[in-house]
N, C-alpha and C positions, 0 to 999 in steps of 0.2 A: 510526845511524852517521855517522863522521864519515870521508866518501870528498874525495883528493884528483883532481882528472882534468885533465889535460895534454890541451892542446890543446881546448880546454873548451869554445870557442865555434866550432869546424870542422863540417864537415859530421858526422862520425861526435860528435864531441866535445857538439856542444851536443844532442842528441837524446837522449844518455846524459847528459848532465848534466838535460835537462829530463825525464828518470825518473826518476833519482835523486833529484829534488826531487817531483816528485811522490808518490815513495815515503814519503818523510818523513825523507830521508838529510841533513844537514849537508856541504854540497858545498862543497868549497874550489874554485876552478877557475883553473888559469895559463893564462895569453899573453901573445903579448908588446905586443897595440893591444888594452887592454883596455875603451875608453872606454865603445865601444858598447855590447857585451855587458852592463857593470856595468848600462844604463838597461831596455837588453831582458831582463835575468833578476839583478834586484832581492834575489830571494831565496838568490844565489851570493853568497861571501863568494871576492870576487875578487883575484886576486894578480899585477900584472906582473912577468912574466920571462921571458924569450928562452931556451926549453930549449936552443937550441945556441951560448947565451954560458957555461951554466949545468954548465962542466964539471969542479963539484968538490962532491964529498957536501957540504962545506961552504955552498955555496949555496943546498942543498934541506932541511937541518933546520931552519932556522927555521919552514918550512912544513910540515911534519910533525910537530907538534906534535899529539900526540892525537891522531893520525889513523890510523883503522883498517886502512885501505885506498887501493889508489892504480889508478887506471886512465887508461893512459898510450894515446891517442889522438893523442900528435903525430906529423907527419908531413910529407915535401918527397916533390917526384917528381923535382927532377933540378936540378942545381945552377947556381944563377943570383944575381947579386948580391944576393939577398935572402936564398935560400936555402943553405945547406949539408948536404948529405945525408948527409955522413959526421959533420957535428958534431949534427946532429939524432937519427941514428938514432942511432949509436952512443957520441960523446961525453960528452952532453948525455943520452941512457939510462941509460949504463950509472954514470954519477954518481949520477943519482936511483934507480936499482938500490942501489947501497952506501947510499946515504944511509937510504933503506929499510931497510936489513935495523942498519944503526946504532940509528937510530931505533926498532924496533921494532915496523913496520907487520905487520900480520898477515897481509896479501892483498894482490898483486898481477896486477892483470890487463891484460895487453898486447898492442895491438892491430899485428899482425903482415901480412900479405897470403900469397890462396894465389900460389904463381910463384915463390917465394925460392930456387929455385933458376936463375932467367934469368941470364944474363948482363949485364946492367946495374950501376951502381953503388944505385942503388933498390934490388934483390933481393937483393946482395953486405949490404949495410948491416942491411938489416933482419933477413937470417939471422944476422948477427955478434951481432945484440943479441937475436935469440931462445936463442941457442946461451950466453951468457954469464948468461943469468937461470936457465935449464934448470941452469946449475952451480951456480947460488946456493941458499943456506938457506930462501928465501922461501918463501911457500906462493904459488907462480906458478900462472898460468893464462895460455897464450900461443894467440891468436886468430886463424886465418888466414882474412879473410874472401874470397871470390869480390868481383865487382863488387857492390858496395852501390848500393842505389838506393834515392827515399822522395818524398815531397811536395817537399820544398827540396831542389837539386839543386846539385852542384859540379864543375867538373871535366868527366873525361870523360863523368858524367852528364847533364852540360850539355850538354854535345856531341849527345849520342844525342839528347838533345827537341830541340835545333836541326836536327839532321842529320832529327826526323821532320815540320817545319814545311818541307822542301823538296819540290817538287814531282816532282821528280828523286832519285833515295837515291846518290849517290856510291859504289860497292863499293871497296874496298881488292885489295891481290894476294890477302888472306885474309879470308871470311867468318869470322871465331873464333866459338867454341864456347863461349859464354856460360852460367852460372849464376845468376843476379843472386837478391841476396837483401836485403828491406826490411829499411832501418835502423832500424827500430821493433821488426823481430824482432830485429835487434843486438842492441839497446838492452834489451830483456826480457832475453837470454840474458845480457847480464853481471851487470843487476840479482840473477838467479839465480844468479849467480855468485859475489857477492860476501858469501853467504851462510855463515856460518862450515861452517854442514854439510855445504856441497857438497864433494865432493871435489879437494884442489887438483892440482897439479904434473903438469897435465895440458893436452896442446897440442889442439889441436885446429883442424879446417876449419869453416868457416862456409859453406855453400854451401846454396841457396834449394834448393824441389821441383822445381824442372823444369830441363834443359838445351835452351837456343834459342841458333840462331844469331844473332849480333848483327842480322842483317838484320830478321829477324820480331820482334827486340826493336821495334827502329826503328819496323819496322809497328806492332808494338803500341802503338805513343806515337803515332805517325800517326793509329790509330784515335779513341784517346784524344784529341786534340786535333780531333776531327770531321772529317778531311780525309779522302781517298777516298787507293785504295794510288798509293802512289808508283812511279815507273817506274825501274826499277833500272840503272844502267849502270856497268857496269867501267874503271876508270879504269886507265891506265897508271902500269908499276912504278914508274918514273922521278917522273910528276907526284905518287905518292904520298908517294914521299922528299921529292922536292923539300917537296912544305906542311911535312912532319914536320922538316926542317931551318929553314924558316919561321920557325915556330915556336920553335925555336933560338935562333935570333936574335933574335925577339924578348923571349925571355925575359931575353937579355943587358942590355933596357933596363927589367929589374926586372917584367915581365908575368907571368903562370904561365896561358899558352894549353893548353888541354888536348891540342893537337896539337904532341906534342913527339916526338925519338926513343927516348926513354925508354917513353912510350906505346904507340908503333909495337913494340916489339920484347916489349913483355908480349902486345901480342892479337895477337900472332904465334904464339903458343901458346893454346892450349884456357883460361879461368877456368873450370876446373870443380872439385868436390872432395868429400868425405864429407858428403852432407847429415843421416846419421844419428845419428852421433857426439856432436852438440852436443843436436840436438834430444830425443834419450833423458837427457842428464844434465839437460836445462836441464826438460826438460816443455814446449819452445815449439812450437806448429806451423805453419810461417813459412807464409804465402802465397806462391800464385802471382802472377806479374807482374799478371794479367788482370785475377786477383779484386782484387788491391791497388787498381789504376785505376779499377775498376770500385767500390769505395767511395770515392772523390774524384773524381767527375766534373771534366776541366778545366773551369775558365772565362777570360771574357778575358785576363786576367792572365796565364795560364801560355800563350797562343795568341801574345802581347806578346811576352814573354821568350823566345819559341824562337825566334821571328822576328828578336828583336834582338838575339840573344847572337851571330849570325854577323856580324851589320850592325856594333857596336858596336868589331875591330879597323880597320872601312873607315871609324869614322866619327873614329874615332883617328887614324889614319893620312894619313888625306883633310883633317882640318883639320891635322896636323904639316905634311905637305906644302904646303898653301895657306900657311901663315905663311912658312915655309924658304921655299921658289918665292916670292912677295915679296919678303924681304929681300934675296934672290941679284938679282932683275930690278930692284929698286933701286937697288943695288950694279956693275949691271950697264948691260946696252941701256938702260934708262928712267933711267939717272941723270940726264942732263940734262932729262931732260920732268920729273922728278919735283921739281929745284931750279926749273924756269921755272915749276911750278906753286907753289913754294913764295914764289916773287917777286912772280906775283901776285896771293898772298893778301897782299903787305905787310910778310913777312919779312925783305924788304933782306938786309941781311949772314948775319941766320942761317940762312938759308935753304938754304945749303952743307953746314952740320953737322946743322940740321933732319933736311934727306933723309939724311943719313950714318947719324946717329944713331936717327932712327924705323928705319932699313932694318935695324939692329943689333938694335933689340928686336924688330922680326918675327924674327928668325931665332933671338934666346932665348926666343921666346914656341913657336916649333913645335920644337925640340928639346925646349924643357920637357915640352909635349903627348907628345913620344914616351916621356919615362921615365917609368915609373908612379910613383917617387916622388915628380917634381915638378909632375905632370900637372894635380893638385887649382888650384894655385898659378898653372897656367901658364895654366889656363882661363879662372879669373879676372882675371889678365891680360891675356890675349886679350880679355875680355870688356869691360873695362875701357878697352883702347886702342879697341876697335872705336868704342864710345860717344865717345870720345874726337877719332876722326874722324870720327865722325860730324855732332858738336855742333861743330868746327873747320869743318870744311870745310863746314856747311851755311849758316855764318856769315859765312865767311871769302870762300868761293868759290860761292855759291849758284847760279850757273849748273851745276855740276855735277849739281842733278837731272834737268833737263831733257838732261846728255848723253847721246847712242844705249847708251853702253855702259854706262851705270846704276853708274857707279864710287861714287857715295853709295848708290843704292839696294839693289847689290848685300852693303852692310853689315849689314844685315837678314839677308838667311837664316843668317850664319858668326855674327853675333848668336842667332841661333834653334839653330844647331847646337852650340855650346861648351854654351848651356843644356843641352841636350838629351843632350851629352857626361856634363856633369856628375850627369846626375842616373841615370846609366846607369853612373859609374865604379867601383863599389864593385864586387867579384868574389864578396860575400857579407854 
């Protein structure tokens, strides 16, 4: 069977793609940035296509030739410069469904979410796409998973694992009731649902076999990581709201923090559902969270990730502020001191433009690091400029090596921090 999978390198999409390839299916993987995925999964025929921009059936038809089934795993949590929720969930998705009807695709499995009755753009657009598909003549199956977890993590599941590494667990205004389902179980279910003999036109909630509080789920991961139980502390509602609003602000710089107001609204309601319908239809026996974790013991890599996840925004924010503040100081109160140093270095008439140009370059690097799209380039620029400062300062003003404030020595940890930021830049 030839199956087209949208969002094929995402958290759910990659698990589905890997399962289908293992089952011997020919998979066409769709995504907007497929370079790394093509190297990681060479058995997949990759198509570079941004679902948010593929708003016409004609955009999809060339990729649906001889396709037997489609699994739509594409999704976005909240609007930001990189994501348009309505374009992804409605415009691009409905264009895909229309193209499937025209191309004669036999089956469409669409990943939605439990809680589509919530008052968020995420829920409304998911519900709109669900309704449109269920009114179509396609052999459709709509899946509404609860919180999906697995060995690989992204977004909210990554945050849960990061919280598990904290010795003190910050509890929000509500300890939501969750029903986690393993991503491998979801992928296995989809593999069953693609079979022609499986009844179509089904709306299924995909929930795990047990209900547990968010704090208990974090505790399970903490035990898995090999840490003693954390101390729970209730944080004020205003501080919780501030943290999620701060996540909204970061998202407008192109980042996708799991702590955003859409996530807060979804967590203010229980994420539970029916675990009987989908299991009886597919024959899948879903794993309890504790059993799944026991099958895959945590290693040093998991402990590193859990601790680095919350450190990442601090590292990027600190580097961005370092370069921005350095530039502002050089343009402001330290302007004369900077020019004097450059005069001592022998720059003569070039001292003033060099000081101003260097300050502006520092500002550009800082702003570049703060913006997700330019962060990689800005970090390499920070490394290059730091090495330049180190080399020129060491040659032209060697006395700075002995300066008690260590202006040259301090460049070394900035370099190391920049390399560390490059290492953990990728979201998935």
